[in-house]
N, C-alpha and C positions, 0 to 999 in steps of 0.2 A: 158713313154708310157709302158704299162704292157701287154704280153700275157696273154691271158685268155682261158683256156680249159673250154666249157660246155658240158656236158652230155645232153642229152633231147631224150625225146618220150619214146615210149615202146622197148621191145625187144620180139622176138618170139622164141620159143625153138618148134622144129617140133616132131611131133609123127610119121609123117611118110612123105613122100614127099609133100603132099598136106593139112594136118592139122597140126596145132600148138596151143600151151596156148599162151595166151597174156594178156595184161589189155589195158582200156580204154583210157592210156595215148596218150594226143593229140599232147605234143609240144609246146603249147602255152606259157607257161611260160618259156619255154629254147629259144624259140624266142623273148620273151620279156627282158630276160638277155642277149642274144646278142646284142640286139637294143641298151638297154640302156649302155651297156660295149662300143659300137661304138659310142656312142653319148659322151662320155667321151674320146676318141680317140683312145681307147686301141685296139691290134689286137686282134682277135676272132677266134678261132677253135671250133666247132660244131661236136661232136660225135655223131650222131641222128640214133634211130631205125627208123621203116617204120611210117611215118605221111604224114598229106595231109597240114599241114599248110606251110606255105612258109616262110623261112630264111632272113633274110639279106643279101643283095648281097656282099656287104662289107666281110663277114665273109666268111671263108673255112669250107665248108661242108664235112664231113667225114660219110659216110652213111653206116649202119650196118643190120643186123639182128638178132644175138643172142647175148646174155650176154657175152658170152666168145669173141666173135668179138669185143664189145663193151669196154671190158677191154683190149683189146690186142691195140687197137687203141687209146684210154685216155691214156693208158701208155707210148706211144710212144710220143703222142703230150705235157704231161705232163712233160718228162723228159726235152722238152725246152720252157717251159711256166713258167710263174709266179703264177700262180692261178688256182685252178680245182673248177668248180660250177657242184655239182651234182645233177642236176635238171631231169637227167631220172628217168624213173620208171622199172629198169630191172628185167625181171625174177627172182625171188629168187629161183626156182627149175627147173630143167631140167629131162625128162625122161632117167632113165639109160640105156635103149635101144629105138633105133629107128628103126622102120620098112623100110626096104629097098625098099619096095612094099605099095602102099595103103591095109591099112586094110580093111577086107569086112565084114559083120556083119554076126555074128554068133547067134544070139537068145541069146547069154548069155552076163553076164556083161564082162565088158571090165575093167581088173585091171591095174592100172597103178604104177609102183614104181620110186619114184623120189628121185633124187639128189638134193643138195644144189649148186646152181652156187658160182661163184667167187664174193665176198662182193667187187665191185668195189671203192669206196670211201674209205673204209677202208684198203684197201690194198693199194693202192694209196698214203694215207695220211701217212701210216707207214713208206715211202719212202722218205718223202718231206723233202727237204734242209733247211737251216735254213730260208732262203729267199723267200722259197715257202708256200702257205696257201690252205687251202681247208674250202670250205661251203658246208656243207651237207644238204639234203631236209627228214626230217621226218613226212612221213606221217602216222597219229595214228589215231583208232577210239575210243580209250579211254585213260585216264591219259595222256594227250596229252604231259602238261607241263613235269612230269616225265619222260616220254619216249624220249622226245625231249633232254632233259640235260643227261641220261643216255646214248644215242644213240652218241651225241657229245662225251662223254668220253669216251665210247669204240671203235669209231672210228677215235680218234685223230682230230677232226675236230677243225676248229677255229672258226667258225660261223654254227648255226644249225638253219633251217629256217623251223617252225613247221606248219603244215595244217593237214588239214581231208578230208575225202575220197566227201565229194560236191566237192573238187577242180578237181577232175577228169573230165579232158573233159567241163569242164565250162569257159562259157567267165570270169566270177567275182570269186571272192575267197578273202580268209582273211587269212592272216599268222601271227605267230609272230617270232622276230627272238632273238636268245639267244647267248651271248659270254661265252667262257671259265669262269666257275664259278657259272653259270645258271643265270646270270643279264640278265635280258629282255632292249634289246637297241632297242627294234623297233616292231610297230604294225602295220600291213598294209591291207586295206582293198579298194577292187574296181576292176576296170578290171585287169586282169592279165598285159595289159601293163604299166598300171599305178603302178601296185606292181612292175613290174620287175625294173622298172625305182627307187622305192625306196628301194627296195632293193640292187640295183648296188650303190646306193649313199651312204649307208651304209657300203658296201664292199668297195668303194674306199676314202671313209674316213679314213677307220681303216688300210687300206693295201696298199694305191697306193699314198697319200699326202704327 
């Protein structure tokens, strides 16, 4: 039995106490992957941003808000785990300054200065031990194959799951799975529950058998 950490859902980066930037990630893929991992008798820790989806009861769920919080909790969990699946869609940018009070309208354009957040998967993959593995997700709008392979190499992932923006907050999707060297090892289409099972079957055969 392996211990698998799954990041899931969006994160929020606050502009002031009530406003934030985020995305429409639903957490469905993370939930499907967790369900599949539990089906294979693995232990599962989910580090999740704010979602309405229900995660499996047998999974250990850690709720976070920001990308920084997701990185901290995922790093802690990964230290004691065998594998990491980065199914979350954390914000890539955060405001350089966060207002302490609600910003009032002024009638003038509002200029935001954004800085990059921590790349969770790349940072954790760079620290993995020989027995550990990391699976990333690459959501791209163009050149999906090339960008997925490039991202896999850049982030030191062992597998990369490629999908498109149509997957966001959708019940169904389609993905391609690549391994190091760019070889296509799987193509999955259907509900996210089915795709989660298909993806984790490949993960299980690759790393856990």
